[in-house]
N, C-alpha and C positions, 0 to 999 in steps of 0.2 A: 503494500499499499503506500510505499515510499513514493511513488509517482505523484501523490497529492499532497504530500508535506509542504510544498511552495505555496499552498493556496491558502495558508493561515486558518484552517479548520480546527475543530476538536482534535484534541489528542490526548491519550491516556496519562494520568499523572503517575510518576515512578516514585520507588522509595529506594534508598540505599546506593547512592553513586556519590563518588567524590574522590579525592586525593588520599592516599594513605590507608587504603582498605585493606584487610586481611582477609585472605579468601583461602579455604582449604576444602579440598575433596579428598575422600577417603578412596584407596583401591576398592575393587569390588569386596564386599563383606562376604556375602554368600548368595550362591545363586542369582548374580546379576543385580545385586542391590548396592547402590553406592549413596553415600550421605554426603553432603556439603554445608558448610557454614561460612558466614561471612561476618564482619565486625568493622563498623567505620567509628572511630572514636570522636568525643565530642570536639568539636573544632572553635568553640566559642560562639559560632554564629549558627550552628546547627548541633542539635543534641546527637547522642549516641544512636547508631542505627544497627539492629542485629538481622540477620537471615539464616534461614535453614532450608534445605530441600533433600528430597530422597527421590532417587530415580530406580525404577525396575526394569531391567531388560532380559528378565530370566527366561522367558519364551521366545522362540524364534519369530520374528519379524515385529515383536511388540515392544513398545517403549512408553512407560507412564512415569511422569514426573508430578510431585506436589512439592510447592515452595511456599513459603511465607516470610514476610519480613515486616520489621516494626521500625517505625521512625519516631519523629518530634510530633507532638501535640495532643493526644498520641494518634499515631496514623498506622493502620495495619492494610497490608497487601496479600493477597493469595493468588497462586497460580496453579491450576490442575491442567495438565495436557496429556494426551495419548495419540499414538499413532500406530497403526497396524499395517503391515505389509503381506499381502497373500498372493503369490503369483506375481501378475503384471499389476494388481491394483493395490494403491497405497491409501489409506483413510488417516486423516488427522483430525483433532478437534483440541480446541483449547479454551478457557475460560478463565479471566483476569478479573479479580475485583479489588478495588481500592477504597477503602474505608476511612475518612477523617472524622473522628468521633465528633459530636455536637455541631456538625456544619451538614449541610445538602450538596458538599464537593464529593459526593461519591462517584465512582467510575465503574463500569461493568463492560468488558470487552469479550464478546463471544465469537468465535472463529472456527472454521472448518473448511477443509481441502480435500479433494478427491482427484488421484492422478492416476492415470493408466498408462503403461507402457506398452505400446502397440509392437514395436520390435525394438532392436539393439539400436535402430538410427532414430525411431520416432516416438515421441511420448506427448499425451495431451494433459491438462489440468483445469479444474473449475475450482476456485475458492471463494468464499463470502466472509465478510466480517461486518458486525455490529457494535459500534461503540455508543455507549449510554453514558452520560455525564448529566448527573442531576435529574434535570426535567427536559434535557435535548438529547436527540441521539443522531447519528450518522451511519449511511449503510454504504458498504463496499462490494463489489463483485469483480472478478477477473476470470477471463478464459485464455489460456495459453497453449502454444505448441512448439515443440523443439525438434528440430532435424539435426543429426549430428553425421557428419561425413569425415572419416579420417581423424584430422585435428580440428576440424572446423564445426561449430554449432551456430544453426540459425535459428532464432527465436520470433515469433510474432505473438502480441497480446493484446487483448482488448479489455479495457478496465472501465467500470462505470461506479460513479459515486454519487450518493443521493444525499442531500442536506448537510454537506460538507462542515458548515457552520453551525449546524443544528436547528437551523430555520426550518419551517414547513412550506415557505411560499416557492420553492423550486428554484430560486436565483441563485442557488450554490449547488447546483447539479453539474457535475463535469463528466465527459467521457475523454478516454485517451487510447490511441492505437499507439503500438510501439514495435519496431522491427530492431533486432539487434544480431550482431555478428561476432563472434569470439573464436580466437585462433590459438591453439596449444602447439608450441614448436619443441 
């Protein structure tokens, strides 16, 4: 959805970024389970921020992650995501919730994507995302196709954004077509 970042629309609020962050990920503890933790100390202008996550990859083709973080004021953020690949089809889903206690500045981002690998050279995908911030929301859809020949990959995509600014009047609806080529040497 980065194609619409320059439009000045709604964006989800993040927790836990900055300088001097300590981040640790364990090796696989058992049967594909790994844990991560982060700590961002008090900087004088921002309170200490802490985050934890667990990722499970113990079933072939499956990846499931749950993460939570706490910040100032108090602020809580939670992410749940899963993807499953079976043969040529990959399905993924994620949900991000941001809650600032005592305010209406809460965010909820829900997204999913379905990809199909037609052959070693051709793949197609469709994805959708909805961002709700307080009483406003935006919706994004994208269809893309990629073709690989040797070290070259051609990609074509169509993206549609509805109510980028969270309004309902249709003045902030956008469509984008993109074609790209990448080369590996």
